[in-house]
C-alpha positions, 0 to 999 in steps of 0.5 A, a space after each residue: 500500500 505504501 509503495 502504491 502511494 509512493 509511486 502515485 506521489 512520484 507520478 503526480 510530482 513528475 506530471 506537475 514538473 512536466 506541466 510547469 515546464 510546458 507552461 514556462 516554455 510556451 510562455 517564453 516562446 510566446 514572448 520571444 516570438 512577439 518581441 522579435 516580430 514586433 521590435 526587430 523589423 522596422 515598421 512605418 507606424 508609431 512607437 505606440 502602435 509597435 508596442 500594441 502590436 507586441 501586446 497583440 502577438 504576445 496575447 495571441 501566442 498565450 491564447 493559442 498555447 493555453 500556457 496560462 488560463 485565458 482570463 489571465 491573458 486578458 488581465 496581462 493584456 490590460 496590465 501591459 497596456 497600462 504600463 506600456 501605453 498609459 505612460 509616455 516613456 514609463 514616466 509614472 510621475 507625469 500624472 498622466 491619466 491615459 492609463 485609465 482608458 484601458 480600464 474603461 471596459 470594466 464599466 462597459 454597459 455590455 458587461 452588465 448585460 452579460 452579467 444579467 445573462 449569467 444570473 438568469 442562467 443561475 436562477 433557471 438552474 437553481 429552480 430547475 426551470 431548465 429541467 422542467 422546460 426540457 421534460 415538458 417539451 420532450 413529453 409533448 413531442 412524443 416517442 417517435 425518434 424524429 420528434 425526440 431529436 427535434 425536441 432535444 435540438 429545440 430545447 437546447 437551442 432555446 436555452 443556449 440563447 440565454 444560458 451559456 452553452 456549457 451550462 446548457 449542455 450539462 443540463 441536457 445531458 442529465 435528460 439525455 443520458 437516462 433516455 439513452 438507457 431506453 434505446 438498444 445498444 446497437 441503435 445508431 440513433 443514440 449518437 444522433 441524440 448526443 450530437 443534437 445536444 452539440 448542435 443546439 448548444 453551440 448554435 443557439 448562442 448565436 441568436 442573442 447578444 448574451 448567448 456567447 462571448 464572441 457576440 458580446 465582443 462584437 457588440 462592444 467593438 462596434 460601440 454605437 454602431 452595434 445592433 440592439 438586442 432585437 436587431 441582433 436576433 434579426 441578423 443572427 437567428 435566421 441563419 442559425 436556424 437554417 444551419 440547425 435544420 440542415 444538421 438535423 437532417 444530416 444526423 438523421 441520415 447518418 444515424 437513423 433509428 432502428 426503433 420506431 418508438 422510444 419510451 420517454 417515461 424514464 425522464 419523469 424520474 430524473 432531476 439531477 445527475 451527480 457527477 461525483 457518483 455518476 448516478 441520477 438522484 432526486 433533489 429537494 423540491 423547489 418551492 413553486 413560488 420561486 419557480 413562478 417568480 423566476 418565470 416572471 422575471 425571466 419573461 419580463 426581462 426578455 420581453 423588454 429586451 425584445 421591445 426596446 424600440 417601443 419603450 426605449 429603455 436601454 438593454 443594460 438598464 433592463 439587465 438590472 431587473 434580473 440582477 436585482 430581482 433574483 437577489 431580492 427574492 432570495 433566489 440567487 444568494 452570495 454563493 451563487 454569485 461567486 459561482 458565476 463565470 467571472 473568468 468569461 467576463 474578464 476574458 471579454 473585458 480583456 478583449 475589449 481593452 485590447 481592441 481599444 488599444 489597437 484602435 487608439 494607437 492606429 495599429 488597426 489602420 496599419 494592418 489594414 493597409 497591409 492586407 490587399 483589399 483592392 477590388 474586394 467587396 464587403 461580401 468577400 471580406 466577410 467570407 474570407 475572415 469568417 472562414 479564417 475565424 472558423 479554422 482558428 476557433 477549432 483549435 483555440 477558444 472562440 472567445 480568444 479567437 474573436 478577441 484577436 480577429 475583430 480589431 483587424 477585421 473592423 479595420 480592414 472592413 473600414 477601408 472597404 466601406 464604413 457602412 459594411 463594417 458592422 456586418 463584417 464584424 457580426 459575420 465573423 463573430 457569428 462564424 466563431 460558433 461554427 467551430 465544432 470539428 474536434 472534441 475539444 473545439 467547444 465545451 459542449 463538444 467536450 461534455 458530450 465526448 466525455 460520455 464515451 458514447 460518441 467518437 471523434 469522427 462523429 464530431 469531424 463529420 458534423 464539424 466539417 459540414 457546419 464549417 463549410 455551410 455555416 459562414 456561407 449561409 450567415 454571410 449570404 443572409 447578412 448581405 441579403 438584408 444589408 
């Protein structure tokens, strides 16, 4: 027994050393490459722009290698901007207030909008409103395989519009896993059901500003030119739905059911999946008044977001309703606040701050002049950069990829047409959600893959299809209505 513990301890120590070595190597290489590329060549841009170029390259290297957590890179970006750009020649005694500019994203109205989304998600989860909706819809659609698949996609898609795709995928797995127990082991339809969760969770977030971080980054980068909550839905929901419909038919074709009816009775009994014990269990019943209050606040908030053109209340002000309401009624407490994905919020803030630096120092304009856009229309710019962000997002966080790409995309689009800038930025942000070729491409992919019931090739088939069709459909729609 002692030998086993000793070997385990040695293994852990060795793994820790290897991890530290990788972190140090990746961090050092990212720094050296960024330093050499930024400072050794001579560029016809200001010294401030060169410093920003270094920060951009360094951040990109760290985001790609994941040497340190993504949110930590954002904090590093802000710190470097303050030190390198906030004070001329490092003159900290000058009394300059320029450094405060790079902290302004912390108070961005967009952050409160995203915070409201997280709190709404926490309330829905805590009151089991999300599970209740899922069970009601599935019971309603019946036991025919095609209807079950449609129901799972629809539920996951809808919830992902307002809840993070990670939380949505986890919740849906609590419904789906026991359902798989009612399907024969040799029935390929089991794979279709799991991929339905992937499709709905990844693509549902496209539809709203708060659905996924790339959307929020695009809105923040566009500033006054950004669409409203309803405006974004009009731009994003149609292409998202069309892609979902295509993928639904694809997985039904690839993984047809060998059974004509599936018993849904088992989902009545499921309330919670305990990841530590790997068993499903009942949880204490949530008071009905809490669920009713959650439905009321949730509905009121979404209704006001959608009707902004009528009452003219800013979406950020509407965001205060769930933030205050759920805490006032005790549905959300201090422990729930600490569990909010603050790392995602910090990641968004870092991206917005990086965008401010790129714009203020003129780096965006310089990079735009290096990209040959003569004769290229806004349509081609949208397509090219949309496919680029899809490829990048398959190998790194789509939020980080959007942070890197958007300042450059907006600068390039401006050289073509100022009016087309918004559409180009929105197309790129939406296309980041089409990256799902690998099990690690997105959190929903990883969650479904961890069930050990799907293979990597299943994601590859689905991912390549959406990577090819997604940007074309999105760009086509935006160009059509633009």
